[in-house]
C-alpha positions, 0 to 999 in steps of 0.5 A: 350178597347176590351174584355179580357179574364181571367181564372177562377178556382183552378188548382189542377193538374193532375190525373193519373190512377190506373194501372199497368205499371203506365200510364205517361199520366194524365186521366184527369186535375181537376180545383176547380170550386165553391164547385165542380171540374171539369175535363179538357182534356189535350186539354182543360188544355193546353187553359185554362193553357195558359191563365194564362201565360203571367202576363205583357201583362194581365197587359196591358189589352192584353189577349183576345179570338184572342191572346190566340188562337194565343198563343196556337197554337205558342205553338205548342201542340194540339189543332191546332183549339182552338177557339172551345175549347176557346168557350166550357172553357168559357161555363163551366165558366172556362174563363170569357171575360169582357170589363173593361171599359164597364158594369161589373155588369152581369160578376162581379155578376157571380164570386168571387175573392179569395187571394192566396198571402201574403199582404206587405202592403204600403212603406214609399216612396209609402203610396197609393200603397199596395203590393202583392207577395209571400216570400217578392218578390211583383207582383203587387201594387195596390191602396187602393181599390183594396187592400181591395177588393183583401183581403176581397171580397171573404167574400161576395156573390160575386164580384159585391156584394163586389162592392156594399158593398164598395159603401154603406161602403163609404157611411156610412163613409162620413155620419159619417163625415170622409174623405172618396170619394164617390165611386159607386159599378160601378166605384169600379168594373171598377177599380178593373177590370183594375187590376184583370188579373194581380191578377190572372195571377201572382198567387196573386189571383184566381177566382172562381164562386159564386154559 
């Protein structure tokens, strides 16, 4: 599977100048990243924001550097050549690339996953699936493992730490005689990686830097 790209950070909106008459052009766009905030130019924000805009393609793991460049160009806004902007955003930690079927420890040690939506539990028809959404409308349907990572993983140091904790917890439960399947940190990360883009693009979660 090709490397996919997912936005990192929480949008805090535009910041306008204190001038008279008012200037309708933002001085910068602010994005929370870790314990600080990043100031994005309009070009940078156009690219960063465009990475959120297609949950269905994110669900199919089809958003990558090439498709993001095409989407920015097709939108008809600046920048006309988005490649260098994508590189800058990757370097600043505002975008992250990883292969969902590849080695994930390095990428997952850099980020944390924070829930933004409501957990809606399961249903009588599909007790093995949990729903996540807003105002009673489900935007994502996930299994128990992903649901637990979505709900609780932000309480530990990084997303990889949460995967390792899941492995250790499953081992302890099996040793205590509970009927729990074995799961390595790598297996949990692989399962989560395939749902992570949808969770972010649908507004059910945001990624942040682990610091």
